[in-house]
OpenMM code with the backbone's topology and positions (N, CA, C; nanometers):
from openmm import Vec3, app, unit

residues = "MET ARG LYS TYR PHE MET ASP THR LYS ILE LYS GLY ILE LYS ILE GLY GLU LYS ILE ILE LEU ILE GLY ASP ILE LEU ASP SER ILE GLU LEU CYS ILE LYS ASN LYS SER GLN LEU SER THR LEU ILE LEU ILE TYR SER THR MET ASP SER MET ALA TYR LEU SER LYS SER SER THR LYS ASN THR VAL ALA ARG LYS ASP PHE ILE GLU TRP THR GLU LYS TYR LEU VAL LYS TYR LEU ASP SER ASN CYS LYS GLY ILE ASP LEU TYR ALA ALA ARG CYS GLY VAL LEU HIS SER PHE ILE GLU SER SER SER LEU SER ASN GLU ASN GLN ALA LYS LEU ILE LYS TYR SER TRP GLY THR ALA ASP ASN SER LEU LEU LYS LYS VAL THR ASP SER ARG TYR ILE SER LEU ASN ILE GLU SER PHE LEU GLN ALA LEU ARG ARG ALA VAL GLY ASP PHE LEU LYS ASP VAL ILE GLU ASN ASN ASP MET THR ILE ASN PHE GLU ASN ASN SER LYS ASP TYR PHE LYS ASN ILE ASN LEU ARG ASN VAL ASN".split()
positions = [
    Vec3(2.5936, 0.8834, 0.6941),
    Vec3(2.5499, 0.8267, 0.7961),
    Vec3(2.3684, 0.7887, 0.7031),
    Vec3(2.3652, 0.6885, 0.7839),
    Vec3(2.1794, 0.7024, 0.7692),
    Vec3(2.1538, 0.7625, 0.9488),
    Vec3(2.0465, 0.8451, 0.8387),
    Vec3(1.9753, 0.9163, 0.9170),
    Vec3(1.7969, 0.9225, 0.9297),
    Vec3(1.7381, 0.8721, 0.9395),
    Vec3(1.5625, 0.8074, 0.9943),
    Vec3(1.5219, 0.9208, 1.0638),
    Vec3(1.4001, 0.9585, 1.0158),
    Vec3(1.2785, 1.0239, 1.1377),
    Vec3(1.1798, 0.9395, 1.0471),
    Vec3(1.0766, 0.9159, 1.1513),
    Vec3(0.9252, 0.8843, 1.1476),
    Vec3(0.8458, 0.9215, 1.2682),
    Vec3(0.7269, 0.9581, 1.3155),
    Vec3(0.6497, 1.0106, 1.4166),
    Vec3(0.5302, 0.8740, 1.3853),
    Vec3(0.4212, 0.9631, 1.4995),
    Vec3(0.3227, 0.8268, 1.4928),
    Vec3(0.2426, 0.8553, 1.3787),
    Vec3(0.2103, 0.9750, 1.2910),
    Vec3(0.1705, 1.0085, 1.2094),
    Vec3(0.2543, 1.0024, 1.0707),
    Vec3(0.3772, 0.8129, 1.0828),
    Vec3(0.4513, 0.9272, 0.9396),
    Vec3(0.4465, 0.9737, 0.8475),
    Vec3(0.5433, 1.0080, 0.8821),
    Vec3(0.6097, 1.2116, 0.7421),
    Vec3(0.6674, 1.1092, 0.6275),
    Vec3(0.7720, 1.0395, 0.7201),
    Vec3(0.8630, 0.9894, 0.6021),
    Vec3(0.9885, 0.9539, 0.6299),
    Vec3(1.0553, 0.8900, 0.6000),
    Vec3(1.2147, 0.8416, 0.5823),
    Vec3(1.3500, 0.9356, 0.4556),
    Vec3(1.4042, 0.9721, 0.5972),
    Vec3(1.5345, 1.0601, 0.5529),
    Vec3(1.6616, 0.9684, 0.5194),
    Vec3(1.7397, 1.0314, 0.4023),
    Vec3(1.7765, 0.9485, 0.3853),
    Vec3(1.8838, 1.0122, 0.3515),
    Vec3(2.0390, 0.9757, 0.4300),
    Vec3(2.0758, 1.1535, 0.4159),
    Vec3(2.0644, 1.2582, 0.3340),
    Vec3(2.0701, 1.3511, 0.2573),
    Vec3(1.9844, 1.4138, 0.2288),
    Vec3(1.8404, 1.4246, 0.1482),
    Vec3(1.8147, 1.3338, 0.1406),
    Vec3(1.6806, 1.3001, 0.0504),
    Vec3(1.5364, 1.2379, 0.0870),
    Vec3(1.4904, 1.3003, 0.1049),
    Vec3(1.3548, 1.2840, 0.2232),
    Vec3(1.2669, 1.1559, 0.1697),
    Vec3(1.1620, 1.0909, 0.1719),
    Vec3(1.1221, 1.0382, 0.0889),
    Vec3(0.9593, 1.0414, 0.1854),
    Vec3(0.8720, 1.0620, 0.1276),
    Vec3(0.7774, 1.1498, 0.2249),
    Vec3(0.6224, 1.0747, 0.1842),
    Vec3(0.6486, 0.9182, 0.2795),
    Vec3(0.5569, 0.8184, 0.2211),
    Vec3(0.4269, 0.8655, 0.3298),
    Vec3(0.4522, 0.9251, 0.4237),
    Vec3(0.2658, 1.0148, 0.4891),
    Vec3(0.2442, 1.0998, 0.3874),
    Vec3(0.2450, 1.1960, 0.2621),
    Vec3(0.2003, 1.3052, 0.2252),
    Vec3(0.0697, 1.1819, 0.1054),
    Vec3(0.1629, 1.0822, 0.0715),
    Vec3(0.0224, 1.0038, -0.0293),
    Vec3(-0.0647, 0.9004, 0.1255),
    Vec3(-0.0063, 0.8718, 0.2306),
    Vec3(-0.0418, 0.8435, 0.2920),
    Vec3(-0.2098, 0.9452, 0.3514),
    Vec3(-0.1991, 1.0908, 0.3889),
    Vec3(-0.3003, 1.2142, 0.3946),
    Vec3(-0.3394, 1.2406, 0.2451),
    Vec3(-0.2590, 1.2600, 0.2186),
    Vec3(-0.3651, 1.1956, 0.0404),
    Vec3(-0.5139, 1.1396, 0.0079),
    Vec3(-0.4904, 1.0732, 0.0583),
    Vec3(-0.5176, 0.9216, 0.0183),
    Vec3(-0.6937, 0.9139, 0.1595),
    Vec3(-0.6279, 1.0341, 0.3008),
    Vec3(-0.7875, 1.0741, 0.3353),
    Vec3(-0.8451, 1.1819, 0.3204),
    Vec3(-0.8052, 1.2936, 0.2155),
    Vec3(-0.8715, 1.4053, 0.1605),
    Vec3(-0.9495, 1.3509, 0.0122),
    Vec3(-0.8811, 1.1506, -0.0492),
    Vec3(-0.9877, 1.1528, -0.1660),
    Vec3(-1.1472, 1.0629, -0.0616),
    Vec3(-1.0892, 0.9741, 0.0295),
    Vec3(-1.2163, 0.9640, 0.1826),
    Vec3(-1.2681, 1.0574, 0.1859),
    Vec3(-1.2445, 1.1915, 0.2435),
    Vec3(-1.3092, 1.3085, 0.3285),
    Vec3(-1.3975, 1.3591, 0.1738),
    Vec3(-1.3390, 1.3758, 0.0438),
    Vec3(-1.3889, 1.3984, -0.1080),
    Vec3(-1.5270, 1.3676, -0.1360),
    Vec3(-1.4845, 1.2680, -0.0410),
    Vec3(-1.5630, 1.1263, -0.1118),
    Vec3(-1.5145, 1.0515, -0.2650),
    Vec3(-1.4075, 1.0307, -0.2798),
    Vec3(-1.3354, 0.9970, -0.4280),
    Vec3(-1.2827, 0.8768, -0.4037),
    Vec3(-1.3744, 0.8165, -0.4269),
    Vec3(-1.4038, 0.6234, -0.4597),
    Vec3(-1.2578, 0.6030, -0.4623),
    Vec3(-1.2839, 0.5891, -0.6350),
    Vec3(-1.1487, 0.5010, -0.6776),
    Vec3(-1.0033, 0.5871, -0.6875),
    Vec3(-1.0788, 0.7147, -0.7188),
    Vec3(-0.9015, 0.7764, -0.6608),
    Vec3(-0.7982, 0.6636, -0.4729),
    Vec3(-0.9404, 0.7101, -0.4262),
    Vec3(-0.8433, 0.6145, -0.3008),
    Vec3(-0.8374, 0.4835, -0.3284),
    Vec3(-0.8779, 0.3976, -0.4020),
    Vec3(-0.7975, 0.2864, -0.3969),
    Vec3(-0.7245, 0.3065, -0.4797),
    Vec3(-0.6944, 0.3615, -0.5580),
    Vec3(-0.5956, 0.3791, -0.6800),
    Vec3(-0.4938, 0.4156, -0.5968),
    Vec3(-0.5142, 0.5317, -0.5172),
    Vec3(-0.3685, 0.5138, -0.4435),
    Vec3(-0.3235, 0.4521, -0.2858),
    Vec3(-0.4441, 0.3678, -0.2680),
    Vec3(-0.4117, 0.2547, -0.1184),
    Vec3(-0.3334, 0.1525, -0.1853),
    Vec3(-0.3774, 0.0905, -0.3421),
    Vec3(-0.2975, 0.0336, -0.4343),
    Vec3(-0.1972, 0.0321, -0.4978),
    Vec3(-0.1796, 0.1504, -0.5033),
    Vec3(-0.0256, 0.2353, -0.5434),
    Vec3(0.0691, 0.2765, -0.4330),
    Vec3(-0.0083, 0.2632, -0.3075),
    Vec3(0.0831, 0.2983, -0.2057),
    Vec3(0.1142, 0.1141, -0.1281),
    Vec3(0.0922, 0.0343, -0.1350),
    Vec3(0.0885, -0.1373, -0.1222),
    Vec3(0.2395, -0.1329, -0.2238),
    Vec3(0.1783, -0.1579, -0.4512),
    Vec3(0.2927, -0.1187, -0.5027),
    Vec3(0.4227, -0.1180, -0.3903),
    Vec3(0.4045, 0.0625, -0.4403),
    Vec3(0.5222, 0.0975, -0.3443),
    Vec3(0.6267, 0.0307, -0.2264),
    Vec3(0.5261, 0.0021, -0.1266),
    Vec3(0.6762, -0.0586, -0.0489),
    Vec3(0.6386, -0.1899, -0.0489),
    Vec3(0.5932, -0.2610, -0.1733),
    Vec3(0.6947, -0.4030, -0.1930),
    Vec3(0.7778, -0.3477, -0.2999),
    Vec3(0.7859, -0.2243, -0.3958),
    Vec3(0.9325, -0.1759, -0.4401),
    Vec3(1.0534, -0.1906, -0.3361),
    Vec3(1.0205, -0.0640, -0.2233),
    Vec3(1.1639, -0.0300, -0.0916),
    Vec3(1.1598, -0.1527, -0.1149),
    Vec3(1.0964, -0.2780, -0.0709),
    Vec3(1.1246, -0.3793, 0.0404),
    Vec3(1.1639, -0.5559, -0.0521),
    Vec3(1.1902, -0.4898, -0.1558),
    Vec3(1.2331, -0.6322, -0.2883),
    Vec3(1.3939, -0.6533, -0.2589),
    Vec3(1.4197, -0.7373, -0.2745),
    Vec3(1.6138, -0.7180, -0.2741),
    Vec3(1.6465, -0.6625, -0.3506),
    Vec3(1.7592, -0.5828, -0.3646),
    Vec3(1.7959, -0.4741, -0.4294),
    Vec3(1.8673, -0.5009, -0.5486),
    Vec3(1.9139, -0.6974, -0.5949),
    Vec3(1.9588, -0.7217, -0.6736),
    Vec3(1.8534, -0.7723, -0.7725),
    Vec3(1.7245, -0.6892, -0.7567),
    Vec3(1.5742, -0.7638, -0.8710),
    Vec3(1.5704, -0.6268, -0.9549),
    Vec3(1.5974, -0.6112, -1.0381),
    Vec3(1.5076, -0.4581, -1.0882),
    Vec3(1.4070, -0.4153, -1.1314),
    Vec3(1.3161, -0.5561, -1.1251),
    Vec3(1.1687, -0.4717, -1.1104),
    Vec3(1.0583, -0.5619, -0.9476),
    Vec3(0.9689, -0.4997, -0.9574),
    Vec3(0.9016, -0.5888, -0.8017),
    Vec3(0.8205, -0.6583, -0.9113),
    Vec3(0.7617, -0.7378, -0.8390),
    Vec3(0.6771, -0.8219, -0.8801),
    Vec3(0.5989, -0.9037, -0.8277),
    Vec3(0.5040, -0.9896, -0.8624),
    Vec3(0.3443, -1.0445, -0.7812),
    Vec3(0.4327, -1.1022, -0.6243),
    Vec3(0.4925, -1.1335, -0.6328),
    Vec3(0.5572, -1.2791, -0.5261),
    Vec3(0.5665, -1.0972, -0.3810),
    Vec3(0.6472, -1.0365, -0.4583),
    Vec3(0.6580, -0.9342, -0.3786),
    Vec3(0.4988, -0.8134, -0.3453),
    Vec3(0.4918, -0.7939, -0.4309),
    Vec3(0.3664, -0.7601, -0.3383),
    Vec3(0.3037, -0.8577, -0.2094),
    Vec3(0.2627, -1.0520, -0.2615),
    Vec3(0.1952, -1.0371, -0.1961),
    Vec3(0.2902, -1.0901, -0.0564),
    Vec3(0.4233, -1.1025, -0.0745),
    Vec3(0.4738, -1.0828, 0.0760),
    Vec3(0.4935, -0.9965, 0.1190),
    Vec3(0.4675, -0.8368, 0.0870),
    Vec3(0.4461, -0.7410, 0.1658),
    Vec3(0.3159, -0.6995, 0.2751),
    Vec3(0.2608, -0.7783, 0.1823),
    Vec3(0.1152, -0.7794, 0.2020),
    Vec3(0.1335, -0.8325, 0.3550),
    Vec3(0.1453, -0.9754, 0.3417),
    Vec3(0.0677, -1.0673, 0.4239),
    Vec3(0.1938, -1.0998, 0.5384),
    Vec3(0.3410, -0.9916, 0.4995),
    Vec3(0.3240, -0.9428, 0.6520),
    Vec3(0.3340, -0.8525, 0.6803),
    Vec3(0.3063, -0.7212, 0.6329),
    Vec3(0.2723, -0.6312, 0.6733),
    Vec3(0.1239, -0.5755, 0.7243),
    Vec3(0.0639, -0.6225, 0.6287),
    Vec3(-0.0772, -0.5555, 0.6183),
    Vec3(-0.1881, -0.6248, 0.7030),
    Vec3(-0.1999, -0.7518, 0.6177),
    Vec3(-0.2886, -0.8668, 0.6563),
    Vec3(-0.3391, -0.8572, 0.7467),
    Vec3(-0.2845, -0.8597, 0.8410),
    Vec3(-0.3001, -0.9127, 0.9879),
    Vec3(-0.3336, -0.7503, 1.0877),
    Vec3(-0.3898, -0.6207, 1.0831),
    Vec3(-0.4655, -0.5936, 1.0481),
    Vec3(-0.6353, -0.5346, 0.9700),
    Vec3(-0.5966, -0.6156, 0.9161),
    Vec3(-0.7165, -0.5956, 0.8420),
    Vec3(-0.8654, -0.7084, 0.8729),
    Vec3(-0.9861, -0.5860, 0.9206),
    Vec3(-1.0806, -0.6780, 0.9386),
    Vec3(-1.1261, -0.7545, 0.8836),
    Vec3(-1.0907, -0.8755, 0.8550),
    Vec3(-1.1639, -0.9364, 0.7435),
    Vec3(-1.0225, -1.1023, 0.7093),
    Vec3(-1.0747, -1.2115, 0.6433),
    Vec3(-0.9729, -1.2975, 0.6520),
    Vec3(-0.8786, -1.2777, 0.5011),
    Vec3(-0.8854, -1.1754, 0.4478),
    Vec3(-0.8154, -1.1209, 0.3161),
    Vec3(-0.6741, -1.1982, 0.3837),
    Vec3(-0.6968, -1.2488, 0.2177),
    Vec3(-0.5410, -1.2668, 0.1881),
    Vec3(-0.4107, -1.1405, 0.0847),
    Vec3(-0.3066, -1.1905, 0.1108),
    Vec3(-0.1594, -1.1653, -0.0111),
    Vec3(-0.2561, -1.1653, -0.1373),
    Vec3(-0.2968, -1.3027, -0.1977),
    Vec3(-0.3668, -1.2535, -0.3374),
    Vec3(-0.4533, -1.2220, -0.3250),
    Vec3(-0.5618, -1.1783, -0.2701),
    Vec3(-0.6557, -1.1418, -0.2670),
    Vec3(-0.6309, -0.9897, -0.2974),
    Vec3(-0.5426, -0.9192, -0.1666),
    Vec3(-0.5344, -0.7712, -0.2270),
    Vec3(-0.5026, -0.7559, -0.3931),
    Vec3(-0.4305, -0.8289, -0.3868),
    Vec3(-0.3328, -0.8229, -0.5294),
    Vec3(-0.4179, -0.8674, -0.6842),
    Vec3(-0.5196, -0.9212, -0.7049),
    Vec3(-0.5977, -0.9386, -0.7683),
    Vec3(-0.6674, -0.7895, -0.7647),
    Vec3(-0.7638, -0.7444, -0.6131),
    Vec3(-0.8094, -0.6028, -0.6139),
    Vec3(-0.7148, -0.4986, -0.6884),
    Vec3(-0.5708, -0.5101, -0.6715),
    Vec3(-0.4916, -0.3898, -0.7104),
    Vec3(-0.4691, -0.4728, -0.8901),
    Vec3(-0.4577, -0.5073, -0.9290),
    Vec3(-0.4906, -0.5681, -1.0525),
    Vec3(-0.6219, -0.4969, -1.1021),
    Vec3(-0.7241, -0.5502, -1.0901),
    Vec3(-0.8505, -0.4610, -1.1499),
    Vec3(-0.8596, -0.3215, -1.1256),
    Vec3(-0.8172, -0.2820, -1.0063),
    Vec3(-0.8053, -0.1303, -0.9861),
    Vec3(-0.7657, -0.0382, -1.0986),
    Vec3(-0.6218, -0.0916, -1.0932),
    Vec3(-0.5424, 0.0050, -1.1734),
    Vec3(-0.4992, -0.0326, -1.3120),
    Vec3(-0.4998, -0.1614, -1.2927),
    Vec3(-0.5561, -0.1704, -1.4782),
    Vec3(-0.6050, -0.1096, -1.5531),
    Vec3(-0.7579, -0.1174, -1.4879),
    Vec3(-0.8655, -0.1207, -1.5378),
    Vec3(-1.0316, -0.0216, -1.4611),
    Vec3(-1.0005, -0.0172, -1.3140),
    Vec3(-1.1293, 0.0928, -1.2590),
    Vec3(-1.1848, 0.0153, -1.2479),
    Vec3(-1.1740, -0.1551, -1.2269),
    Vec3(-1.3280, -0.3036, -1.1892),
    Vec3(-1.2350, -0.3319, -1.0942),
    Vec3(-1.3358, -0.4153, -1.0171),
    Vec3(-1.3006, -0.4988, -0.9274),
    Vec3(-1.2405, -0.6670, -0.9493),
    Vec3(-1.2569, -0.6823, -1.0874),
    Vec3(-1.2036, -0.8434, -1.0885),
    Vec3(-1.1048, -0.8052, -1.1137),
    Vec3(-1.0239, -0.9551, -1.1534),
    Vec3(-0.9353, -0.9579, -1.2452),
    Vec3(-0.8903, -1.0715, -1.2625),
    Vec3(-0.7773, -1.0825, -1.3101),
    Vec3(-0.7980, -1.2562, -1.4203),
    Vec3(-0.7799, -1.3218, -1.2971),
    Vec3(-0.7380, -1.3017, -1.1896),
    Vec3(-0.7237, -1.3548, -1.0709),
    Vec3(-0.8666, -1.4460, -0.9974),
    Vec3(-0.9243, -1.2930, -0.9981),
    Vec3(-1.0049, -1.3667, -0.9304),
    Vec3(-1.1227, -1.4388, -0.9779),
    Vec3(-1.1304, -1.3685, -1.1693),
    Vec3(-1.2285, -1.4306, -1.2947),
    Vec3(-1.2090, -1.5962, -1.3022),
    Vec3(-1.0367, -1.6133, -1.2267),
    Vec3(-1.0423, -1.7602, -1.2283),
    Vec3(-1.0415, -1.8432, -1.0607),
    Vec3(-1.1690, -1.8078, -1.0310),
    Vec3(-1.0899, -1.8249, -0.8505),
    Vec3(-1.0117, -1.8951, -0.7608),
    Vec3(-0.9270, -1.7527, -0.8442),
    Vec3(-0.7776, -1.7962, -0.7350),
    Vec3(-0.7484, -1.7165, -0.6307),
    Vec3(-0.8233, -1.6411, -0.6540),
    Vec3(-0.7880, -1.4839, -0.5093),
    Vec3(-0.9739, -1.4744, -0.5463),
    Vec3(-1.0536, -1.3650, -0.4195),
    Vec3(-1.1516, -1.3319, -0.4182),
    Vec3(-1.1746, -1.2021, -0.4099),
    Vec3(-1.3284, -1.1300, -0.4505),
    Vec3(-1.3897, -1.0460, -0.4844),
    Vec3(-1.3709, -0.9631, -0.3538),
    Vec3(-1.2953, -0.8271, -0.3650),
    Vec3(-1.3486, -0.7102, -0.2426),
    Vec3(-1.4418, -0.6063, -0.2171),
    Vec3(-1.5057, -0.6132, -0.1078),
    Vec3(-1.6285, -0.5132, -0.1837),
    Vec3(-1.5539, -0.4425, -0.1148),
    Vec3(-1.6072, -0.2473, -0.0842),
    Vec3(-1.5936, -0.1518, 0.0117),
    Vec3(-1.7316, -0.0786, 0.0923),
    Vec3(-1.6588, -0.0522, 0.1493),
    Vec3(-1.7595, -0.0614, 0.2862),
    Vec3(-1.6932, 0.0807, 0.2713),
    Vec3(-1.7993, 0.2668, 0.3208),
    Vec3(-1.7140, 0.3566, 0.3355),
    Vec3(-1.7724, 0.4611, 0.4532),
    Vec3(-1.7133, 0.5049, 0.5640),
    Vec3(-1.7318, 0.5941, 0.5757),
    Vec3(-1.8718, 0.5083, 0.7207),
    Vec3(-2.0075, 0.5918, 0.7692),
    Vec3(-2.0189, 0.4774, 0.8682),
    Vec3(-2.0627, 0.4095, 0.8386),
    Vec3(-2.1109, 0.3448, 0.7040),
    Vec3(-2.1895, 0.2428, 0.6178),
    Vec3(-2.1271, 0.0903, 0.7306),
    Vec3(-2.2298, 0.0323, 0.7181),
    Vec3(-2.1651, -0.1460, 0.9016),
    Vec3(-2.0867, -0.2396, 0.8193),
    Vec3(-2.0264, -0.2380, 0.8158),
    Vec3(-1.9244, -0.3413, 0.7388),
    Vec3(-1.9952, -0.4776, 0.7290),
    Vec3(-2.0279, -0.4965, 0.8488),
    Vec3(-2.0924, -0.6457, 0.9146),
    Vec3(-2.2054, -0.6356, 0.7970),
    Vec3(-2.2707, -0.5906, 0.7885),
    Vec3(-2.3918, -0.5804, 0.6969),
    Vec3(-2.3302, -0.5993, 0.5306),
    Vec3(-2.2965, -0.5374, 0.5217),
    Vec3(-2.1713, -0.5850, 0.3309),
    Vec3(-2.1498, -0.7322, 0.3715),
    Vec3(-2.1175, -0.8293, 0.4641),
    Vec3(-2.0911, -0.9061, 0.5065),
    Vec3(-2.1822, -0.9975, 0.4806),
    Vec3(-2.2829, -0.9754, 0.4989),
    Vec3(-2.3776, -1.1236, 0.5533),
    Vec3(-2.4767, -1.1176, 0.3785),
    Vec3(-2.4100, -0.9605, 0.3134),
    Vec3(-2.4851, -0.9892, 0.1535),
    Vec3(-2.4577, -0.9865, 0.0037),
    Vec3(-2.2804, -1.0664, 0.1386),
    Vec3(-2.1795, -1.0915, 0.0162),
    Vec3(-2.1983, -1.2750, 0.0486),
    Vec3(-2.1200, -1.3633, -0.0911),
    Vec3(-2.1636, -1.5154, -0.0059),
    Vec3(-1.9636, -1.4962, 0.0070),
    Vec3(-1.8878, -1.6528, -0.0067),
    Vec3(-1.8156, -1.7037, 0.0201),
    Vec3(-1.6673, -1.6619, -0.1159),
    Vec3(-1.7502, -1.5867, -0.2447),
    Vec3(-1.6706, -1.5381, -0.3256),
    Vec3(-1.5756, -1.3972, -0.2027),
    Vec3(-1.6603, -1.3318, -0.1773),
    Vec3(-1.5812, -1.2292, -0.1619),
    Vec3(-1.6111, -1.1318, -0.0197),
    Vec3(-1.5200, -1.0463, -0.0264),
    Vec3(-1.4308, -1.0518, 0.1293),
    Vec3(-1.4554, -0.8706, 0.1724),
    Vec3(-1.4801, -0.8210, 0.2742),
    Vec3(-1.5688, -0.6963, 0.2942),
    Vec3(-1.5084, -0.6488, 0.3424),
    Vec3(-1.4248, -0.5448, 0.3019),
    Vec3(-1.3464, -0.4047, 0.3765),
    Vec3(-1.3676, -0.2910, 0.4138),
    Vec3(-1.3947, -0.1777, 0.5647),
    Vec3(-1.3985, -0.0925, 0.5187),
    Vec3(-1.3110, 0.0177, 0.5177),
    Vec3(-1.3352, 0.1258, 0.4481),
    Vec3(-1.1835, 0.1460, 0.3431),
    Vec3(-1.1746, 0.2039, 0.4561),
    Vec3(-1.1552, 0.3291, 0.5221),
    Vec3(-1.1306, 0.3968, 0.6247),
    Vec3(-1.0569, 0.2588, 0.7418),
    Vec3(-1.0596, 0.2029, 0.7675),
    Vec3(-0.9812, 0.0744, 0.7921),
    Vec3(-0.9007, 0.0343, 0.6942),
    Vec3(-0.9181, 0.0398, 0.6259),
    Vec3(-0.7955, -0.0264, 0.5163),
    Vec3(-0.6924, 0.0641, 0.4900),
    Vec3(-0.6749, 0.1865, 0.5471),
    Vec3(-0.5953, 0.2892, 0.5610),
    Vec3(-0.5683, 0.3285, 0.6440),
    Vec3(-0.6742, 0.2815, 0.7890),
    Vec3(-0.5126, 0.2903, 0.9229),
    Vec3(-0.4523, 0.2035, 0.9396),
    Vec3(-0.5473, 0.0087, 0.8852),
    Vec3(-0.4314, -0.0929, 0.8652),
    Vec3(-0.2925, -0.0284, 0.7703),
    Vec3(-0.3240, 0.0625, 0.6770),
    Vec3(-0.1766, 0.0143, 0.6100),
    Vec3(-0.1037, 0.1453, 0.6248),
    Vec3(-0.1754, 0.2422, 0.6892),
    Vec3(-0.1001, 0.3314, 0.8286),
    Vec3(0.0250, 0.1904, 0.8592),
    Vec3(-0.0060, 0.1697, 0.9459),
    Vec3(0.0255, 0.0352, 1.0600),
    Vec3(0.1721, -0.0145, 0.9803),
    Vec3(0.0559, -0.0515, 0.8628),
    Vec3(0.1710, -0.1296, 0.7588),
    Vec3(0.3173, -0.1205, 0.6887),
    Vec3(0.3113, 0.0209, 0.7275),
    Vec3(0.4055, 0.1192, 0.6705),
    Vec3(0.4653, 0.1181, 0.7568),
    Vec3(0.3933, 0.1506, 0.8390),
    Vec3(0.4777, 0.1863, 1.0367),
    Vec3(0.5710, 0.0794, 1.0327),
    Vec3(0.5045, -0.0621, 1.1029),
    Vec3(0.5335, -0.1012, 1.0659),
    Vec3(0.7190, -0.1796, 0.9982),
    Vec3(0.6710, -0.1223, 0.8056),
    Vec3(0.7821, -0.2020, 0.7258),
    Vec3(0.8891, -0.0961, 0.8197),
    Vec3(0.9200, 0.0574, 0.7770),
    Vec3(0.9655, 0.1044, 0.7794),
    Vec3(1.0504, 0.1055, 0.9038),
    Vec3(0.9990, 0.0838, 1.0517),
    Vec3(1.1193, 0.0179, 1.1896),
    Vec3(1.1428, -0.0963, 1.1181),
    Vec3(1.1071, -0.1564, 1.0452),
    Vec3(1.2055, -0.2733, 0.9912),
    Vec3(1.2944, -0.2583, 0.9075),
    Vec3(1.2975, -0.1727, 0.8485),
    Vec3(1.3858, -0.0992, 0.7657),
    Vec3(1.5200, -0.0341, 0.8446),
    Vec3(1.5001, 0.0401, 0.9472),
    Vec3(1.5767, 0.1277, 1.0355),
    Vec3(1.6310, 0.0510, 1.1539),
    Vec3(1.6089, -0.1144, 1.1194),
    Vec3(1.6226, -0.1712, 1.2403),
    Vec3(1.7387, -0.3372, 1.2035),
    Vec3(1.6886, -0.3507, 1.0577),
    Vec3(1.7674, -0.4475, 0.9833),
    Vec3(1.8741, -0.4154, 0.8734),
    Vec3(2.0194, -0.4479, 0.9384),
    Vec3(2.0667, -0.4111, 0.8147),
    Vec3(2.0706, -0.4556, 0.6762),
    Vec3(1.9981, -0.5509, 0.6360),
    Vec3(2.0141, -0.6212, 0.4704),
    Vec3(1.8120, -0.5100, 0.4689),
    Vec3(1.7530, -0.5543, 0.5301),
    Vec3(1.6204, -0.4797, 0.5107),
    Vec3(1.6825, -0.2448, 0.4162),
    Vec3(1.8056, -0.2420, 0.5562),
    Vec3(1.7821, -0.1094, 0.4972),
    Vec3(1.8969, -0.0466, 0.3771),
    Vec3(1.9638, -0.1602, 0.3702),
    Vec3(2.0192, -0.2168, 0.2183),
    Vec3(1.9222, -0.1495, 0.0740),
    Vec3(1.8566, -0.2383, 0.1395),
    Vec3(1.7170, -0.3097, 0.0061),
    Vec3(1.7112, -0.1648, -0.0171),
    Vec3(1.6174, -0.0649, 0.0625),
    Vec3(1.5406, 0.0241, 0.1209),
    Vec3(1.6208, 0.1377, 0.0198),
    Vec3(1.7842, 0.1447, 0.1243),
    Vec3(1.8301, 0.2092, 0.0015),
    Vec3(1.8513, 0.2537, -0.1267),
    Vec3(1.9208, 0.1260, -0.2004),
    Vec3(1.9424, 0.1004, -0.2950),
    Vec3(1.8291, 0.0560, -0.3892),
    Vec3(1.6805, 0.0398, -0.3411),
    Vec3(1.5424, 0.0620, -0.4309),
    Vec3(1.5522, 0.2515, -0.4592),
    Vec3(1.5990, 0.2723, -0.3282),
    Vec3(1.5201, 0.4302, -0.3631),
    Vec3(1.6141, 0.4871, -0.4516),
    Vec3(1.6934, 0.4674, -0.4453),
    Vec3(1.7449, 0.5618, -0.5806),
    Vec3(1.7395, 0.6192, -0.6099),
    Vec3(1.5809, 0.5977, -0.7322),
    Vec3(1.5307, 0.6344, -0.8725),
    Vec3(1.4569, 0.6958, -0.7970),
    Vec3(1.3355, 0.6555, -0.6790),
    Vec3(1.2125, 0.7107, -0.6445),
    Vec3(1.1602, 0.8679, -0.6817),
    Vec3(1.0777, 0.8877, -0.6918),
    Vec3(1.0631, 1.0362, -0.7158),
    Vec3(1.1069, 1.1041, -0.7130),
    Vec3(1.1579, 1.2484, -0.7383),
    Vec3(1.2273, 1.3629, -0.7370),
    Vec3(1.1490, 1.4493, -0.7355),
    Vec3(1.2074, 1.5809, -0.7419),
    Vec3(1.0713, 1.7704, -0.7549),
    Vec3(1.2362, 1.7820, -0.7838),
    Vec3(1.2395, 1.8405, -0.9211),
    Vec3(1.3276, 1.9197, -0.9836),
    Vec3(1.3211, 2.1170, -0.9471),
    Vec3(1.4256, 2.0732, -0.9595),
    Vec3(1.3900, 2.2779, -0.9084),
    Vec3(1.3961, 2.3208, -1.0798),
    Vec3(1.3843, 2.3279, -1.1354),
    Vec3(1.3256, 2.4840, -1.2314),
    Vec3(1.4100, 2.5081, -1.1836),
    Vec3(1.4289, 2.6220, -1.1477),
    Vec3(1.4938, 2.7221, -1.2003),
    Vec3(1.6491, 2.7116, -1.1226),
    Vec3(1.7137, 2.5942, -1.1038),
    Vec3(1.8161, 2.6333, -1.1538),
    Vec3(1.8743, 2.5043, -1.2815),
    Vec3(1.8060, 2.4484, -1.3551),
    Vec3(1.8330, 2.4543, -1.4800),
    Vec3(1.8682, 2.5978, -1.5810),
    Vec3(1.9685, 2.5780, -1.6470),
    Vec3(1.9917, 2.6590, -1.7723),
    Vec3(1.9467, 2.6774, -1.9270),
] * unit.nanometer
topology = app.Topology()
chain = topology.addChain("A")
for resn in residues:
    res = topology.addResidue(resn, chain)
    for name in ("N", "CA", "C"):
        topology.addAtom(name, app.Element.getBySymbol(name[0]), res)
């Protein structure tokens, strides 16, 4: 029997006896923001988006691909961002941050995606928008996290309500990160 739980501040989703604690990651992102760990914040945000794309992909596919990431962000995330950001822009930023700890990637270098500049805390994101040209998108990092929370919530709601998505989610999460209790190992 499938049993899921969610609340307004996403804790996780339970499949049988297994709980996937997505909320832990989102809460960790908030801690990074509070600690002014800017790169760690971005790494966790983009990794979470990667993970959601993995959980949403067709379970007949072995790996997640660029297309899956872009589709997930276009369907769930970009509508909540206060910018003209597209899935390809987020994917390019993800590549730069996760692979090299930089803002650019081959996609942005080849003008296939815009670069993303981030404002933090009480910084006025509209000022960042004014000083950047059309090659850039500006995002406030706290707003980015809130958009991600809403996107994850929408995605998990769809997983619960759509049988095909439920099946994909269940199959894709079989190998999801698990804690092993070493006290039970001989």
